PAMAR-437311 format. One record per residue (C-alpha): residue number from 1; x, y, z. Coordinates in pm, 1 decimal. Example, Ala and Ser with C-alpha at 12.3 -4.5 7.8 and 13.67 -1.06 7.14 Angstrom:
  num        px        py        pz
    1    1230.0    -450.0     780.0
    2    1367.0    -106.0     714.0
END
This chain:
  num        px        py        pz
    1    3342.4    1889.1    -270.4
    2    3428.2    1569.6     -88.3
    3    3168.6    1424.7     147.0
    4    3405.0    1448.1     439.1
    5    3393.6    1826.0     408.2
    6    3013.0    1822.7     452.2
    7    3034.6    1661.3     794.8
    8    3055.5    1965.7    1019.8
    9    2891.7    2073.7    1346.2
   10    2570.7    2179.5    1172.5
   11    2537.8    1842.5    1001.4
   12    2598.5    1655.7    1326.4
   13    2343.7    1869.1    1510.6
   14    2065.7    1809.1    1257.5
   15    2150.9    1438.7    1238.5
   16    2130.0    1404.8    1615.4
   17    1804.8    1603.3    1642.3
   18    1619.4    1403.1    1377.7
   19    1617.4    1693.8    1133.7
   20    1865.9    1575.4     869.5
   21    1662.9    1499.0     556.8
   22    1926.9    1401.7     301.2
   23    2154.5    1161.2     484.3
   24    2183.8     952.4     168.8
   25    2402.8    1229.5      23.6
   26    2658.0    1172.2     301.4
   27    2639.1     816.4     434.6
   28    2696.6     508.6     223.2
   29    2927.8     470.1     -74.5
   30    2967.7     753.5    -326.5
   31    3170.3     770.1    -644.3
   32    3400.9    1069.0    -686.8
   33    3409.8    1209.6   -1039.7
   34    3642.8    1449.6   -1212.4
   35    3551.5    1561.2   -1564.2
   36    3282.8    1289.2   -1573.5
   37    3543.8    1025.0   -1494.7
   38    3525.6     819.3   -1175.3
   39    3850.7     857.7    -985.3
   40    3766.6     740.8    -633.1
   41    3499.4     617.6    -394.1
   42    3411.0     754.6     -50.5
   43    3259.8     541.6     225.2
   44    3087.7     687.0     532.4
   45    2919.7     487.2     808.5
   46    2774.9     566.1    1150.5
   47    2893.4     323.6    1420.3
   48    2928.2     519.3    1746.8
   49    3033.2     227.9    1966.7
   50    3274.8      54.6    1731.3
   51    3640.4      17.8    1830.1
   52    3742.1       1.9    1464.4
   53    3578.2     -32.3    1123.0
   54    3726.1    -175.3     804.3
   55    3583.7    -258.6     464.4
   56    3610.0    -600.5     306.4
   57    3536.9    -581.7     -66.4
   58    3574.6    -741.4    -403.1
   59    3866.7    -505.2    -478.8
   60    4076.0    -626.9    -182.4
   61    3984.1    -996.1    -199.8
   62    3753.8    -943.8      99.4
   63    4044.6    -881.4     334.4
   64    3914.9    -790.5     678.1
   65    4217.2    -596.5     796.0
   66    4331.6    -396.3     495.6
   67    4104.9     -97.3     430.6
   68    4050.2      56.0     774.0
   69    3821.5     356.5     811.6
   70    3904.6     668.3    1010.4
   71    3682.6     790.0    1290.7
   72    3654.7    1156.2    1194.8
   73    3470.7    1288.6    1500.6
   74    3369.9    1196.1    1852.1
   75    3017.7    1129.8    1737.9
   76    3097.2     797.1    1573.7
   77    3117.7     866.8    1200.8
   78    3378.9     664.1    1012.3
   79    3526.1     759.9     674.3
   80    3746.7     614.0     401.7
   81    3836.2     732.5      50.9
   82    3974.8     476.6    -193.1
   83    4134.8     612.9    -508.7
   84    3982.3     361.4    -749.2
   85    3673.7     331.2    -966.0
   86    3473.2      89.6    -752.9
   87    3143.0     107.8    -938.8
   88    2954.0    -223.8    -892.3
   89    3214.5    -344.8    -640.9
   90    3074.0    -554.5    -355.4
   91    3155.7    -480.8       6.8
   92    3069.6    -513.2     374.6
   93    3172.3    -328.1     686.2
   94    3374.4    -518.6     943.1
   95    3286.4    -366.4    1278.5
   96    3504.6    -452.8    1576.1
   97    3306.5    -403.2    1895.0
   98    3596.6    -493.2    2122.4
   99    3463.5    -840.5    2192.7
  100    3345.9    -960.0    1850.0
  101    3357.2    -871.0    1480.6
  102    3032.7    -796.9    1298.7
  103    2996.0    -816.6     921.5
  104    2738.5    -559.4     818.0
  105    2575.5    -445.8     497.3
  106    2580.2     -72.1     437.4
  107    2260.3      82.6     582.9
  108    2268.3     349.6     309.4
  109    2370.2     130.5      13.9
  110    2176.3     204.9    -303.9
  111    2221.7    -148.3    -435.5
  112    2275.6    -496.7    -294.8
  113    2393.3    -837.2    -406.7
  114    2137.1   -1094.7    -513.6
  115    2025.8   -1302.8    -220.4
  116    2158.9   -1516.8     -57.2
  117    2455.5   -1283.8    -111.5
  118    2441.0   -1015.5     157.9
  119    2701.7    -775.3      22.9
  120    2630.0    -412.9     -53.6
  121    2713.8    -286.9    -402.6
  122    2869.3      46.8    -498.7
  123    2616.7     206.0    -734.8
  124    2579.8     541.6    -906.4
  125    2222.7     639.6    -817.4
  126    2235.7     959.4   -1023.5
  127    2178.9    1004.7   -1393.4
  128    1843.6     846.6   -1477.2
  129    1664.8    1053.5   -1745.5
  130    1302.6    1089.9   -1642.1
  131    1020.5    1134.9   -1892.0
  132     729.7    1196.3   -1652.6
  133     734.0    1576.9   -1636.2
  134     372.5    1611.1   -1750.3
  135     243.5    1368.5   -1488.3
  136     454.7    1513.3   -1207.2
  137     326.4    1861.2   -1287.7
  138     -38.1    1789.0   -1362.0
  139    -157.7    1507.1   -1134.2
  140    -406.5    1617.6    -869.4
  141    -483.9    1551.9    -507.2
  142    -703.2    1243.3    -482.9
  143    -962.9    1336.6    -220.1
  144   -1230.4    1417.2    -480.5
  145   -1082.9    1195.3    -752.0
  146   -1114.8     819.9    -811.5
  147    -852.0     626.5    -616.7
  148    -847.2     259.4    -711.1
  149    -528.4      86.7    -593.7
  150    -393.2    -245.0    -722.4
  151    -174.3    -399.6    -452.6
  152     113.9    -587.0    -615.8
  153     380.5    -835.9    -518.8
  154     647.3    -806.1    -788.1
  155     759.5   -1167.6    -776.2
  156     424.8   -1344.2    -810.3
  157     203.0   -1151.7   -1050.5
  158     365.5   -1310.8   -1353.0
  159     668.5   -1541.3   -1341.5
  160     901.7   -1712.7   -1583.1
  161     900.4   -2029.5   -1369.9
  162     902.4   -2165.0   -1015.0
  163    1275.3   -2121.8    -954.2
  164    1387.1   -1858.4    -702.9
  165    1522.6   -1630.0    -974.1
  166    1273.8   -1709.4   -1252.2
  167    1106.4   -1372.0   -1220.8
  168    1051.5   -1078.0   -1452.1
  169    1271.4    -772.4   -1414.2
  170    1143.1    -429.3   -1320.8
  171    1159.1    -326.4   -1687.6
  172     995.1    -642.6   -1820.1
  173     715.5    -624.9   -1567.7
  174     647.9    -260.6   -1653.6
  175     579.8    -358.3   -2012.9
  176     349.1    -642.4   -1904.6
  177     170.1    -479.8   -1611.9
  178      93.3    -127.3   -1729.9
  179    -141.4    -227.7   -2016.0
  180    -321.0    -452.9   -1766.2
  181    -363.2    -173.0   -1510.9
  182    -499.6      53.8   -1782.4
  183    -741.3    -211.2   -1906.3
  184    -881.9    -253.4   -1555.7
  185    -886.0     122.4   -1489.3
  186    -665.4     109.3   -1178.2
  187    -542.6     456.3   -1086.5
  188    -247.3     346.4    -870.1
  189     -30.0      44.3    -809.1
  190      91.5     -23.9    -454.7
  191     408.6    -231.0    -443.3
  192     470.6    -452.1    -142.5
  193     807.7    -366.2      19.9
  194    1060.6    -331.1    -256.6
  195    1374.3    -257.8     -58.0
  196    1629.3    -530.3       5.4
  197    1525.0    -821.8     225.2
  198    1687.2   -1161.4     277.4
  199    1385.9   -1395.6     283.3
  200    1134.2   -1420.9      -1.1
  201     875.1   -1557.7     241.3
  202     878.4   -1230.8     438.6
  203     731.1   -1058.6     126.7
  204     969.0    -769.1     197.7
  205     831.4    -677.8     540.6
  206    1158.3    -772.3     713.3
  207    1412.7    -558.6     535.7
  208    1787.8    -510.7     565.3
  209    1853.1    -241.5     303.2
  210    1617.5      54.0     332.8
  211    1784.9     252.3      53.9
  212    1846.1     -45.1    -174.2
  213    1581.0    -152.5    -426.6
  214    1593.1    -531.4    -410.9
  215    1823.2    -685.6    -667.7
  216    1576.6    -972.5    -725.9
  217    1427.1    -779.7   -1015.7
  218    1723.1    -581.6   -1145.0
  219    1909.0    -257.6   -1078.8
  220    1771.7      57.4    -911.0
  221    1746.2     250.1   -1237.0
  222    1529.1     -28.1   -1376.1
  223    1285.9      35.7   -1091.3
  224    1299.9     403.8   -1184.3
  225    1206.4     296.6   -1537.7
  226     905.6     109.3   -1396.3
  227     782.7     416.9   -1207.1
  228     856.9     641.2   -1504.8
  229     651.9     423.5   -1739.9
  230     364.2     413.9   -1490.5
  231     365.1     792.1   -1471.8
  232     374.5     827.8   -1848.4
  233      52.9     623.6   -1847.9
  234    -103.9     830.7   -1566.2
  235     -70.1     555.2   -1307.4
  236      50.3     652.0    -960.6
  237     299.6     436.9    -767.5
  238     280.9     373.8    -392.7
  239     559.2     201.6    -199.4
  240     480.9     -16.8     101.3
  241     710.2     112.2     376.4
  242     798.0     -39.0     714.4
  243     950.3     218.6     953.0
  244     846.7      43.9    1273.0
  245    1054.4    -273.1    1287.0
  246    1357.9    -435.4    1124.5
  247    1487.1    -775.4    1030.8
  248    1726.6    -927.9    1285.9
  249    1958.3   -1090.4    1031.3
  250    2322.2   -1048.2    1130.7
  251    2412.2    -827.9     834.4
  252    2130.6    -578.3     888.2
  253    2066.4    -275.2    1110.9
  254    2004.5    -485.4    1420.6
  255    2266.4    -411.7    1689.4
  256    2469.5    -250.7    1414.6
  257    2786.2    -189.7    1616.2
  258    2703.7    -431.5    1896.7
  259    2467.3    -178.0    2052.3
  260    2112.4     -66.2    1963.4
  261    2212.0     214.2    1727.4
  262    1864.0     241.4    1575.8
  263    1651.0      35.6    1815.2
  264    1521.7      75.9    2169.1
  265    1789.3      19.5    2432.8
  266    1566.2    -194.0    2656.1
  267    1463.3    -541.4    2548.3
  268    1096.2    -513.5    2649.9
  269    1041.3    -236.2    2396.1
  270    1284.4    -358.5    2132.9
  271    1203.0    -724.7    2084.7
  272     895.1    -800.4    1877.8
  273     867.4   -1167.9    1960.2
  274     547.8   -1228.3    1761.3
  275     713.3   -1130.7    1433.3
  276    1072.9   -1216.5    1520.6
  277    1179.5    -858.5    1449.9
  278    1319.3    -563.6    1644.8
  279    1136.7    -235.2    1688.8
  280    1310.5      86.8    1591.6
  281    1328.1     364.9    1848.4
  282    1131.5     629.6    1659.9
  283    1188.5     882.5    1935.6
  284    1564.8     875.9    1876.2
  285    1691.6    1163.0    1662.7
  286    1938.0     959.6    1458.0
  287    1671.2     698.8    1376.7
  288    1431.0     971.7    1270.3
  289    1693.0    1127.3    1044.6
  290    1757.3     785.5     889.8
  291    1388.1     725.8     814.9
  292    1286.9    1079.2     714.1
  293    1577.1    1081.1     471.0
  294    1467.2     742.0     341.2
  295    1113.2     859.3     259.5
  296    1241.5    1171.5      86.5
  297    1500.6     961.9     -97.1
  298    1221.6     761.6    -261.3
  299    1039.2    1081.0    -350.9
  300    1350.7    1242.5    -496.3
  301    1507.3     947.7    -674.7
  302    1208.2     724.9    -753.6
  303     931.3     986.4    -792.0
  304     710.2     777.2    -565.4
  305     352.5     903.8    -525.2
  306     282.7     769.6    -180.9
  307     366.2     542.6     110.2
  308     154.0     279.1     274.9
  309     298.5     266.8     628.2
  310     286.9     -82.6     772.9
  311     174.2    -178.5    1124.3
  312      90.8     171.1    1250.3
  313     -86.7      39.0    1559.8
  314     245.8    -119.2    1657.7
  315     399.6     229.0    1631.6
  316     125.8     418.8    1816.5
  317     132.8     179.6    2112.1
  318     435.1      -4.8    2251.3
  319     435.5    -344.6    2075.2
  320      82.3    -264.3    1961.4
  321     -44.8    -309.3    2316.4
  322    -290.9     -33.1    2403.3
  323    -262.6    -123.3    2771.0
  324     101.7     -11.1    2767.5
  325      -4.1     336.1    2661.9
  326      72.0     566.8    2374.0
  327     428.2     576.1    2247.0
  328     463.3     953.0    2237.3
  329     804.1     953.7    2072.4
  330     681.3     731.6    1790.7
  331     364.9     938.0    1741.6
  332     577.1    1251.7    1718.4
  333     786.3    1072.9    1456.8
  334     473.0    1015.0    1247.6
  335     375.6    1380.0    1276.1
  336     723.5    1481.9    1163.5
  337     704.8    1232.5     877.8
  338     389.3    1390.4     737.8
  339     527.4    1742.1     786.9
  340     843.6    1661.3     592.2
  341     666.1    1471.9     314.4
  342     388.7    1724.4     256.2
  343     634.3    2013.4     267.1
  344     788.2    1862.0     -44.3
  345     462.7    1760.6    -217.0
  346     118.6    1784.1     -57.3
  347     -29.4    1552.0    -320.7
  348     157.5    1251.0    -183.4
  349     -53.1     968.5     -38.3
  350      47.8     886.4     319.4
  351    -158.7     582.8     413.7
  352    -178.7     421.2     757.8
  353    -231.9      48.3     785.4
  354    -376.4      85.5    1132.7
  355    -603.3    -156.5    1318.5
  356    -636.9      63.0    1628.4
  357    -910.6     310.8    1721.8
  358    -657.7     585.6    1793.2
  359    -831.1     916.4    1708.6
  360    -708.8    1165.6    1450.5
  361    -486.2     939.0    1243.7
  362    -582.9    1132.0     928.3
  363    -606.3    1468.9    1097.4
  364    -326.8    1713.4     999.6
  365     -32.6    1717.2    1238.8
  366     -70.3    2089.7    1304.2
  367    -421.0    2014.6    1431.6
  368    -304.4    1747.4    1673.3
  369    -344.9    1449.4    1440.6
  370     -84.6    1201.0    1324.4
  371     -80.1    1361.9     980.4
  372    -174.9    1074.8     748.9
  373    -416.3    1164.4     473.3
  374    -562.5     813.9     446.7
  375    -617.1     519.1     676.6
  376    -716.2     161.5     596.3
  377   -1062.0      84.5     736.7
  378    -973.6    -244.4     901.1
  379   -1297.4    -244.7    1100.9
  380   -1503.3    -226.7     781.9
  381   -1300.6    -507.0     627.4
  382   -1338.1    -736.6     928.4
  383   -1711.9    -671.3     971.8
  384   -1776.9    -714.8     600.8
  385   -1594.4   -1046.0     570.9
  386   -1750.2   -1173.2     893.8
  387   -2093.9   -1099.2     747.6
  388   -2028.0   -1251.3     407.2
  389   -1893.1   -1573.3     557.8
  390   -2234.8   -1632.7     714.5
  391   -2490.1   -1859.2     553.7
  392   -2754.4   -1618.3     416.8
  393   -3016.7   -1770.9     645.5
  394   -2831.0   -1624.3     945.2
  395   -2746.2   -1283.9     798.6
  396   -3065.6   -1122.2     924.8
  397   -2935.1   -1167.6    1279.9
  398   -2615.0    -976.9    1196.1
  399   -2760.5    -703.0     976.0
  400   -2572.6    -427.4    1157.6
  401   -2235.5    -561.3    1041.2
  402   -2292.0    -384.6     707.9
  403   -2445.5     -68.1     852.5
  404   -2214.3      -2.9    1147.6
  405   -1933.6     147.0     939.2
  406   -2139.9     454.4     851.4
  407   -2169.8     543.5    1221.7
  408   -1794.2     614.8    1244.1
  409   -1696.9     652.1     879.8
  410   -1652.1    1030.8     876.7
  411   -1410.7    1025.5    1172.7
  412   -1121.1     953.1     934.5
  413   -1041.3     951.4     563.7
  414   -1067.2     581.6     492.0
  415    -945.9     347.7     222.8
  416   -1138.8      19.2     202.4
  417    -883.9    -265.4     180.7
  418    -912.5    -618.3      47.6
  419    -537.6    -669.4      81.0
  420    -292.9    -958.3      71.8
  421    -344.6   -1009.4     445.7
  422    -695.4   -1143.4     380.7
  423    -592.2   -1418.0     136.3
  424    -299.0   -1587.8     314.0
  425    -222.2   -1799.9     621.5
  426    -517.9   -2035.7     574.3
  427    -773.1   -1753.2     572.6
  428    -892.0   -1857.5     229.2
  429    -934.9   -1649.5     -85.1
  430   -1222.7   -1402.4    -104.4
  431   -1419.2   -1649.1    -316.3
  432   -1349.0   -1938.9     -83.4
  433   -1474.0   -1741.2     215.8
  434   -1818.0   -1723.8      54.9
  435   -2084.7   -1974.1     166.4
  436   -2310.3   -2188.1     -49.8
  437   -2275.0   -2408.0    -354.6
  438   -2053.0   -2330.3    -652.8
  439   -2291.8   -2078.9    -812.0
  440   -2371.7   -1910.5    -480.3
  441   -2003.7   -1863.6    -400.2
  442   -1959.5   -1663.5    -719.1
  443   -2282.5   -1471.0    -662.4
  444   -2172.0   -1383.0    -308.6
  445   -1830.0   -1280.1    -440.5
  446   -1985.5   -1046.3    -696.4
  447   -2215.3    -905.4    -429.4
  448   -1918.5    -851.8    -195.9
  449   -1721.7    -665.7    -460.4
  450   -2026.9    -457.2    -548.4
  451   -2064.1    -349.5    -186.0
  452   -1690.4    -275.9    -173.5
  453   -1705.5     -51.3    -479.6
  454   -2019.5     140.6    -379.7
  455   -1947.0     203.3     -10.8
  456   -1789.3     546.4      55.8
  457   -1409.8     541.1      64.9
  458   -1120.1     493.7    -172.0
  459   -1040.9     137.0    -278.4
  460    -752.2    -110.0    -255.7
  461    -765.7    -462.3    -394.4
  462    -488.1    -719.5    -391.7
  463    -369.7    -858.6    -723.6
  464    -561.7   -1166.6    -828.2
  465    -886.2   -1074.1    -656.5
  466   -1011.7    -983.2   -1002.8
  467    -969.9   -1348.7   -1108.4
  468   -1187.0   -1478.1    -819.9
  469    -943.9   -1760.2    -737.5
  470   -1030.5   -2047.3    -505.5
  471    -672.7   -2081.7    -380.9
  472    -483.6   -1846.6    -151.0
  473    -202.9   -1626.1    -274.9
  474     140.3   -1791.3    -277.7
  475     449.6   -1570.2    -308.8
  476     651.7   -1831.1    -499.5
  477     424.3   -1878.8    -801.1
  478     229.2   -1659.4   -1038.2
  479    -143.4   -1592.9   -1023.2
  480    -384.2   -1857.7   -1153.0
  481    -427.5   -1702.7   -1496.5
  482    -574.1   -2026.0   -1633.6
  483    -893.4   -1950.5   -1438.9
  484   -1002.3   -1718.4   -1717.7
  485   -1067.1   -2030.7   -1927.9
  486   -1372.8   -2100.5   -1709.5
  487   -1707.4   -1924.9   -1754.9
  488   -1753.9   -1860.7   -1382.8
  489   -1417.3   -1692.5   -1329.7
  490   -1430.8   -1510.8   -1661.9
  491   -1775.1   -1377.9   -1568.3
  492   -1646.5   -1255.4   -1230.2
  493   -1349.0   -1098.2   -1404.9
  494   -1569.3    -914.4   -1655.2
  495   -1779.5    -793.0   -1364.7
  496   -1472.6    -646.9   -1189.4
  497   -1367.8    -475.2   -1512.5
  498   -1710.5    -317.7   -1554.1
  499   -1730.8    -218.4   -1186.4
  500   -1391.5     -49.1   -1209.5
  501   -1499.2     135.4   -1523.7
  502   -1818.5     259.0   -1358.2
  503   -1625.5     365.0   -1048.4
  504   -1389.0     580.3   -1252.8
  505   -1670.8     726.9   -1461.2
  506   -1938.0     802.4   -1199.9
  507   -1851.5    1101.1    -979.2
  508   -2107.2     991.2    -719.8
  509   -1877.9     700.6    -628.5
  510   -1579.4     915.6    -532.9
  511   -1639.3    1290.3    -541.5
  512   -1788.0    1326.2    -190.3
  513   -1622.5    1028.4     -21.1
  514   -1542.0    1232.7     289.9
  515   -1844.0    1463.1     288.7
  516   -2159.6    1355.0     469.8
  517   -2364.0    1492.2     180.2
  518   -2227.8    1209.7     -33.7
  519   -2422.2     923.2     126.4
  520   -2777.8     855.5     239.5
  521   -2950.0     537.3     343.8
  522   -3273.0     455.7     165.3
  523   -3339.9     158.2     389.5
  524   -3081.3      39.7     639.5
  525   -3323.0    -165.8     849.4
  526   -3460.0    -444.5     628.8
  527   -3293.3    -718.8     827.8
  528   -3569.7    -974.3     762.9
  529   -3496.4    -979.7     389.5
  530   -3128.4    -882.7     429.0
  531   -3170.3    -606.3     173.1
  532   -2972.7    -282.0     193.3
  533   -3036.0      26.2     -18.0
  534   -2859.2     361.2     -24.2
  535   -2773.2     660.5    -240.3
  536   -2432.9     792.0    -340.3
  537   -2424.8    1159.5    -439.3
  538   -2180.1    1364.1    -642.2
  539   -2152.9    1740.1    -615.5
  540   -2419.4    1761.4    -883.7
  541   -2745.4    1608.1    -757.6
  542   -2804.0    1460.7   -1104.2
  543   -2493.9    1246.4   -1056.8
  544   -2652.6    1043.3    -778.4
  545   -2666.9     661.9    -789.5
  546   -2908.1     422.5    -618.5
  547   -2751.3     100.7    -487.0
  548   -2943.8    -208.8    -376.8
  549   -2783.3    -515.3    -217.8
  550   -2971.8    -840.6    -167.9
  551   -2778.5   -1069.0      65.1
  552   -3005.5   -1373.6      32.7
  553   -3067.7   -1612.7    -261.3
  554   -3432.2   -1498.1    -287.5
  555   -3551.2   -1305.9    -592.2
  556   -3804.8   -1023.2    -550.6
  557   -4016.9    -883.5    -830.9
  558   -4184.6    -541.1    -816.3
  559   -3984.0    -452.4    -507.2
  560   -4048.5     -89.1    -424.4
  561   -3763.6     151.3    -350.6
  562   -3796.3     518.6    -262.9
  563   -3580.3     741.6    -483.0
  564   -3487.4    1112.0    -483.2
  565   -3511.5    1165.3    -859.2
  566   -3824.7    1253.4   -1054.2
  567   -3691.3    1134.9   -1389.2
  568   -3674.9     769.9   -1486.4
  569   -3380.4     547.0   -1398.0
  570   -3165.9     299.9   -1586.4
  571   -2966.2       4.7   -1457.7
  572   -2591.5      71.2   -1484.9
  573   -2485.9    -274.5   -1369.5
  574   -2646.7    -582.9   -1220.7
  575   -2421.9    -849.3   -1072.2
  576   -2675.7   -1116.8   -1169.6
  577   -2638.6   -1049.7   -1541.4
  578   -2569.7   -1369.3   -1734.8
  579   -2249.2   -1218.6   -1876.7
  580   -2117.9   -1224.2   -1519.1
  581   -2226.6   -1587.7   -1462.6
  582   -2549.0   -1471.1   -1299.2
  583   -2904.4   -1603.7   -1336.5
  584   -3026.7   -1312.6   -1546.3
  585   -3265.0   -1134.7   -1307.8
  586   -3200.5    -788.3   -1450.0
  587   -3405.5    -473.2   -1502.2
  588   -3499.3    -280.8   -1814.6
  589   -3310.0      28.8   -1918.0
  590   -3615.7     244.4   -1847.4
  591   -3731.4     213.1   -1487.8
  592   -4029.2     440.1   -1437.9
  593   -4055.1     672.4   -1140.4
  594   -4401.7     674.7    -985.8
  595   -4565.3     922.3    -751.6
  596   -4586.1     660.4    -479.1
  597   -4431.2     767.5    -145.0
  598   -4178.6     521.0      -3.6
  599   -3878.9     529.1     230.7
  600   -3940.3     898.1     314.1
  601   -3934.3     997.4     -54.2
  602   -4232.2    1132.5    -246.6
  603   -4167.8     899.8    -537.1
  604   -4045.8     545.9    -589.3
  605   -3969.0     273.4    -840.3
  606   -4061.5     -96.1    -859.3
  607   -3776.4    -320.3    -968.4
  608   -3653.5    -677.9    -974.2
  609   -3412.2    -757.6    -691.8
  610   -3171.5   -1030.8    -808.4
  611   -3064.6   -1320.9    -583.2
  612   -2742.3   -1254.8    -395.3
  613   -2714.1    -954.4    -620.3
  614   -2608.0    -591.0    -638.6
  615   -2777.7    -335.8    -860.0
  616   -2670.1      20.9    -938.1
  617   -2932.2     254.6   -1084.3
  618   -2874.8     595.5   -1236.6
  619   -3129.9     867.8   -1301.6
  620   -3168.7     956.7   -1667.9
  621   -3099.0    1310.2   -1779.7
  622   -3437.5    1350.4   -1947.6
  623   -3779.9    1190.3   -1959.1
  624   -3780.4     874.9   -2168.0
  625   -4029.0     602.5   -2245.7
END
């Protein structure tokens, strides 16, 4: 059945109403096969205000006036069938608006030319043989499971060199990265925008080809291989996705036929001057169909496990300005997005990168929420980094910065993010944000990461954080792997490895993340000494952990802590251990519980509190000497 035959009144109605979910099966370029032999190629594009549309391609020497398309309805859909095998042919649409000619990439192309080439490429997206059946069938919802996300930029984790194209392919990187993710016990990898974009420095956040995996790292089926190999190793894959705004490059979606086909019609809503982008009109049916289809395309063809949705506050409010009021059309789009995604697979992670205080972001859409199942806790991140930047002598005056999060924490289902945004644009790396001398910077870093891993909420850490680099992330070069030659960085790296292992192993650190029974303060008010202590519980009381944070360089011996357990405790990890480049103020593996009331408990323990240190204690299963 030719594609042209699929474009009937029903199709047009669903497309217009924002209810078409497989537009990629109609629009774009599609090879026609007979008896497994390619005999033709069909092209379909939506350009409602065009006077004429032609295709300039590698098969016609890029002639602008040879292969004209036919407008097959009054709606604005243009069609052409060329009786040739055009697989891997390059092309662009030439759109005559009546007063100028626009040269546009195909919005639904599955493949693109390598930048700076802006052509689309005819590509057969079908036929990849997946080997992830076991994972796709067996993997669970993550709410009561460990969720430890490694945020990745494909072009700068490892590189072949500094040249623009000296990067590893999707397939090569899979073979390098997956053993690393397994070694560090990451459960998921989140890939910064992977669809086609013209400028490396945009990191993918200003895209031109929503359906086209960027050609920087190879062909689409090589990206499928990457996801497939991750799944075979029980690693989930999350795509960073930007439905709110688009790149304004001439070949992209912007003013596609000389009019705002996908964007807002009025400039004050459309133009995002701060970012130099244009906002999509998410209340428009055709735009919704385009984006809903795009999300489901990645689920169907790339087996993606989740989406991190960029700049949600800019979607909720016009241009992110709360004073302009809620953008109801855009919020309804988000509700529809979650409905469509979860109808296909309710295990998918739909994550909002949202800096607003809009209520119900992670509440189901049928209960009035926006329908995400996770939201980045940007408030926690900002308060935490603000606190840790302080000289320890001043931290007692800002003690509430580390306790405030628990006052609102259960309003949403939060992920705690230390993302790429915190280590670019002269903000400094996590290590470089820390105050003090060389040793204290590393001690503060280990303390920070200990707080991050023990606070309720799922976790996301940007690649390279585990190396504790001094320098910021740079998209054009690989991570500073040479740092592991130094004791200080190697110690911090070993600490991250051990923390990640404990996180995955100890149910108390993830099982009740979103249940108020999972957390209890022991002492939230010791501002004078800047010491925090709390308990994390699993469903089984015996799985509880005691966490103590000392945010000053003072060491305390025989410091008394109230505990819920009656059996003795052992120290699971101490950030001041010498193997982590600490000073060695650690505790024995048999910490005796005494019948001494403290902190509203009937029993307590006396321990050593390390300087600028984090300690996790676990109750033993039986009495021991």
